[in-house]
C-alpha positions as CSV (number, residue, x, y, z in Angstrom):
1,M,-62.4,-7.9,283.1
2,N,-63.1,-11.7,282.8
3,S,-64.2,-13.4,279.7
4,S,-67.8,-13.5,280.9
5,E,-67.9,-9.8,281.4
6,K,-66.3,-9.2,278.1
7,G,-68.9,-11.4,276.5
8,L,-71.7,-9.4,278.1
9,E,-70.2,-6.1,277.0
10,L,-69.8,-7.4,273.4
11,D,-73.3,-8.7,273.4
12,G,-74.6,-5.3,274.6
13,A,-72.7,-3.5,271.9
14,V,-74.0,-5.9,269.2
15,Y,-77.5,-5.6,270.5
16,K,-77.3,-1.8,270.4
17,T,-75.9,-1.9,266.9
18,L,-78.8,-4.1,265.8
19,L,-81.4,-1.9,267.4
20,E,-79.9,1.2,265.8
21,S,-79.7,-0.4,262.4
22,T,-83.5,-1.0,262.2
23,R,-86.0,1.5,260.9
24,A,-88.0,1.1,264.1
25,I,-86.9,3.6,266.8
26,P,-86.1,2.0,270.2
27,W,-86.5,3.9,273.4
28,K,-86.6,3.5,277.2
29,I,-88.3,5.7,279.8
30,D,-87.5,5.5,283.5
31,W,-90.8,5.5,285.3
32,A,-89.8,7.1,288.5
33,S,-88.2,10.2,286.9
34,A,-90.4,10.2,283.8
35,S,-87.3,10.8,281.8
36,F,-85.8,9.1,278.7
37,A,-83.0,6.7,279.6
38,Y,-82.5,6.1,275.9
39,I,-83.9,6.9,272.4
40,G,-82.4,5.6,269.1
41,P,-80.6,7.9,266.8
42,Q,-83.1,7.1,264.0
43,I,-85.4,9.6,265.7
44,E,-83.5,12.4,264.2
45,G,-83.9,11.0,260.7
46,L,-87.6,10.6,261.1
47,L,-88.6,13.8,263.0
48,G,-85.5,15.9,262.9
49,W,-85.3,16.3,266.7
50,S,-81.8,15.4,268.1
51,Q,-81.4,12.5,270.5
52,D,-80.5,14.8,273.4
53,S,-83.7,16.8,272.9
54,W,-85.7,13.9,274.2
55,A,-85.1,14.4,277.9
56,T,-88.5,13.9,279.6
57,V,-91.9,12.5,278.9
58,Q,-93.0,16.1,278.5
59,D,-90.8,16.4,275.4
60,W,-92.7,13.4,273.9
61,A,-96.1,14.8,274.9
62,E,-95.4,18.3,273.5
63,R,-94.5,16.7,270.1
64,I,-97.8,15.0,269.7
65,H,-100.5,16.7,267.5
66,P,-102.8,18.7,269.7
67,D,-105.8,16.8,268.4
68,D,-104.2,13.5,269.5
69,R,-102.3,14.6,272.6
70,D,-104.9,14.2,275.4
71,R,-106.2,10.9,274.1
72,V,-102.8,9.3,273.7
73,V,-101.1,10.6,276.8
74,Q,-104.1,9.6,279.1
75,F,-104.3,6.2,277.5
76,C,-100.6,5.5,277.8
77,I,-100.4,6.6,281.4
78,A,-103.5,4.6,282.4
79,Q,-102.2,1.4,280.6
80,S,-98.7,1.9,282.0
81,Q,-100.0,2.4,285.6
82,A,-102.0,-0.8,285.2
83,G,-98.9,-2.6,284.0
84,V,-100.5,-3.4,280.6
85,D,-98.5,-3.5,277.4
86,H,-100.1,-1.3,274.7
87,E,-99.9,0.4,271.4
88,A,-100.9,4.0,270.4
89,D,-101.1,5.7,267.0
90,Y,-100.7,9.4,266.8
91,R,-99.2,12.2,264.7
92,A,-95.8,13.4,265.8
93,L,-94.4,16.9,265.2
94,T,-91.3,17.2,263.1
95,C,-88.7,20.0,263.7
96,E,-89.9,21.6,260.5
97,G,-93.5,21.8,261.7
98,D,-95.0,18.9,259.7
99,Y,-96.5,15.7,261.2
100,V,-95.7,12.1,260.8
101,W,-97.9,9.2,261.8
102,I,-96.3,7.1,264.5
103,R,-97.2,3.8,266.1
104,D,-95.7,3.4,269.6
105,V,-95.5,-0.2,270.9
106,V,-94.9,-0.1,274.6
107,H,-93.8,-2.9,277.0
108,V,-94.1,-2.3,280.8
109,V,-91.0,-3.5,282.8
110,R,-91.8,-4.4,286.4
111,K,-89.7,-4.7,289.5
112,E,-89.7,-7.8,291.6
113,D,-92.4,-6.4,293.8
114,G,-94.6,-5.7,290.8
115,A,-94.2,-2.0,290.7
116,V,-93.5,-0.3,287.4
117,D,-89.8,0.2,286.8
118,A,-89.6,1.4,283.2
119,L,-91.2,1.5,279.8
120,V,-89.5,0.2,276.8
121,G,-90.7,0.2,273.2
122,F,-90.4,1.0,269.6
123,M,-91.7,3.9,267.5
124,F,-92.7,2.9,263.9
125,D,-93.3,5.3,261.0
126,I,-96.8,4.3,259.7
127,S,-97.4,7.3,257.5
128,E,-97.6,5.2,254.3
129,R,-100.0,2.8,256.0
130,K,-102.2,5.7,257.2
131,R,-102.2,7.3,253.7
132,A,-103.3,4.0,252.2
133,E,-106.0,3.6,254.9
134,E,-107.2,7.2,254.3
135,Q,-107.3,6.5,250.5
136,L,-109.3,3.4,251.1
137,L,-111.7,5.2,253.4
138,K,-112.1,7.9,250.8
139,L,-112.9,5.3,248.1
140,Q,-115.3,3.6,250.4
141,R,-117.1,7.0,251.1
142,E,-117.2,7.7,247.4
143,L,-118.7,4.2,246.7
144,T,-121.2,4.8,249.4
145,E,-122.1,8.2,248.0
146,L,-122.5,6.7,244.5
147,S,-124.8,4.0,245.9
148,F,-127.1,6.7,247.1
149,R,-127.0,8.8,243.9
150,D,-129.2,8.5,240.8
151,G,-126.9,7.5,238.0
152,L,-128.4,9.9,235.5
153,T,-129.2,13.1,237.3
154,G,-126.8,12.9,240.2
155,V,-129.4,13.7,242.9
156,A,-130.4,11.3,245.6
157,N,-131.8,8.0,244.3
158,R,-134.9,6.3,245.5
159,R,-133.0,4.2,248.0
160,R,-131.5,7.3,249.6
161,L,-134.8,9.2,249.4
162,D,-136.7,6.5,251.1
163,A,-134.2,6.2,254.0
164,F,-134.1,10.0,254.5
165,L,-137.9,10.2,254.4
166,D,-138.3,7.4,256.9
167,A,-135.8,9.0,259.3
168,E,-137.4,12.5,259.0
169,W,-140.9,11.1,259.4
170,T,-139.8,9.5,262.7
171,A,-138.1,12.6,263.9
172,A,-141.0,14.9,263.0
173,R,-143.4,12.5,264.8
174,R,-141.2,12.4,267.9
175,E,-140.5,16.1,268.0
176,R,-144.0,17.2,266.9
177,K,-142.6,19.3,264.0
178,P,-144.0,19.8,260.5
179,L,-142.7,17.8,257.6
180,S,-143.4,18.9,254.0
181,L,-143.2,17.2,250.7
182,V,-143.0,18.8,247.2
183,L,-143.5,16.3,244.3
184,A,-142.6,17.7,240.9
185,D,-143.2,16.2,237.5
186,I,-141.9,17.5,234.2
187,D,-144.8,18.5,232.0
188,C,-145.2,16.6,228.7
189,F,-141.8,14.9,229.0
190,K,-142.8,12.1,226.6
191,E,-143.3,14.7,224.0
192,Y,-139.9,16.3,224.8
193,N,-138.2,12.9,224.1
194,D,-140.2,12.5,220.9
195,C,-139.3,16.0,219.8
196,Y,-135.6,16.2,220.8
197,G,-134.6,12.5,221.3
198,H,-133.7,10.5,224.4
199,L,-130.1,11.9,224.8
200,A,-131.5,15.4,224.9
201,G,-134.2,14.1,227.3
202,D,-131.4,12.8,229.6
203,A,-129.7,16.2,229.5
204,C,-133.0,17.8,230.3
205,L,-133.6,15.6,233.3
206,R,-130.1,16.5,234.6
207,R,-130.8,20.3,234.1
208,V,-134.1,20.1,235.9
209,A,-132.7,18.1,238.7
210,S,-129.9,20.7,239.2
211,L,-132.4,23.5,239.3
212,L,-134.7,21.8,241.8
213,E,-131.8,20.6,244.0
214,A,-130.6,24.2,244.4
215,T,-134.0,25.0,245.8
216,A,-134.4,21.9,248.0
217,E,-131.1,21.7,249.8
218,R,-131.4,24.9,251.9
219,G,-131.3,23.7,255.5
220,R,-131.9,20.0,255.8
221,G,-133.9,19.5,252.7
222,L,-133.2,16.7,250.2
223,L,-134.2,16.3,246.6
224,G,-134.3,12.8,245.0
225,R,-135.5,11.2,241.8
226,F,-138.8,9.6,242.7
227,G,-139.1,7.8,239.4
228,G,-139.0,8.6,235.7
229,E,-139.4,12.4,235.4
230,E,-140.7,12.9,238.9
231,F,-138.6,14.4,241.7
232,L,-139.5,14.5,245.4
233,M,-138.4,17.2,247.7
234,V,-138.4,16.3,251.4
235,L,-138.4,19.4,253.7
236,P,-138.0,18.7,257.4
237,D,-139.2,21.3,260.0
238,T,-141.0,23.2,257.2
239,D,-144.5,24.5,257.5
240,A,-147.1,24.7,254.7
241,A,-146.4,28.3,253.8
242,A,-142.6,27.7,253.5
243,A,-143.2,24.6,251.5
244,R,-145.4,26.5,249.1
245,E,-142.8,29.2,248.8
246,R,-140.2,26.5,247.8
247,A,-142.6,25.1,245.2
248,E,-143.1,28.6,243.8
249,R,-139.4,29.1,243.6
250,C,-139.2,25.9,241.6
251,L,-141.7,27.2,239.1
252,A,-139.8,30.5,238.9
253,R,-136.4,28.7,238.3
254,L,-137.9,26.7,235.4
255,A,-139.4,29.8,233.9
256,E,-136.1,31.7,234.2
257,A,-134.2,28.8,232.5
258,Q,-136.4,29.0,229.4
259,I,-135.6,25.4,228.3
260,P,-137.2,25.1,224.8
261,H,-140.0,22.6,224.5
262,E,-141.7,22.9,221.1
263,G,-143.7,19.7,221.7
264,S,-145.3,21.0,225.0
265,R,-149.1,21.5,225.2
266,V,-148.4,24.1,228.0
267,G,-146.1,26.6,226.3
268,K,-142.9,26.9,224.3
269,A,-140.7,26.4,227.4
270,L,-140.3,23.4,229.7
271,S,-142.4,23.5,232.8
272,V,-143.3,21.4,235.8
273,S,-146.4,20.6,237.8
274,L,-146.1,20.4,241.6
275,G,-148.0,18.9,244.5
276,V,-147.4,20.1,248.1
277,A,-148.4,18.5,251.4
278,T,-147.5,19.3,255.0
279,L,-148.1,17.4,258.2
280,V,-147.1,17.3,261.8
281,P,-147.3,13.5,262.1
282,G,-149.0,11.9,265.0
283,E,-149.2,8.3,266.2
284,G,-152.2,7.6,264.0
285,D,-150.6,9.0,260.8
286,D,-149.2,6.9,258.0
287,L,-146.2,7.8,255.8
288,L,-147.6,6.0,252.8
289,A,-150.9,7.9,253.1
290,F,-148.9,11.1,253.3
291,L,-147.1,10.2,250.0
292,E,-150.4,9.4,248.4
293,A,-151.8,12.8,249.5
294,V,-149.0,14.7,247.8
295,D,-149.3,12.5,244.7
296,R,-153.0,13.4,244.5
297,C,-152.0,17.0,244.6
298,L,-149.6,16.5,241.7
299,Y,-152.3,14.7,239.7
300,Q,-154.7,17.6,240.3
301,A,-152.1,20.2,239.2
302,K,-151.7,18.3,235.9
303,A,-155.4,17.8,235.5
304,Q,-155.9,21.6,236.0
305,G,-153.6,22.5,233.1
306,R,-150.0,21.8,234.3
307,N,-147.3,24.4,235.2
308,R,-148.9,25.1,238.5
309,I,-149.0,24.1,242.2
310,V,-151.7,22.3,244.1
311,V,-151.4,22.3,247.9
312,H,-153.1,19.8,250.2
313,E,-154.8,22.1,252.6
314,D,-156.2,19.5,255.1
315,T,-154.4,17.1,257.4
316,P,-153.0,14.5,254.9
317,A,-152.1,11.1,256.0
318,S,-154.3,11.2,259.1
319,H,-156.6,8.3,260.0
320,A,-158.3,10.3,262.7
């Protein structure tokens, strides 16, 4: 062996030592045989599988999480066939049955005629990064949720309520389905605050919101704080009879709760007044007019003595 060959052999040994001393896991796959020509010993420390258990591409594919497998395998095959270097993130199975997030960075080695000769790359453990990303996404979701929640009662705020109502109005008009609104107002709430104080009034709002929300959110319904002591229930795909039944259930829940209200002009327990309106919106109908219709029903319920329901029987919000 001449000095040049010795130098090459030494360089190869040094290079291999360097590769195997990193946390990244080097590997090489022979394209023609779809078999591993090499994989770093670090793989055993990360996933528990021994080096010699990585014989073919099938071994790699079978150790990818079932939810990731088709996507990753098809993507890597397509990119490799096209001769394009690429990266793929996926969950890899450990020998103990757990999963570790892996990022595979792949380089395509070509022959002189341009055909694919081999794939070489590195596997990186990105579990910590994924956990950080998932935590960030969770916090973002929580912040988004908070931005749509009323700070006092916890039900949907006006911003969320308006967005939901706009979307359901559009859907009801497109699909020619009924949309119902139930607008509730706590009777004599000013007197409640005067009698028990504003902190008790806040607690009362939360209690009423909870009772109404349990009634609203069956199916696709949404309850939101409309303003002050008013709550709006939006009930998609709900006809007039079903909407009235929801309103009656609200009255019943308040009656069962028996929240004391010594300052009420209605009775000794807290009560609500409700307006109900239903419409299958057409092209000539207007959402604002629909809201005004249910608001008028609520006003009539209060004018008629409170603790009752008034239903809009005609075709509210219609300009026909």
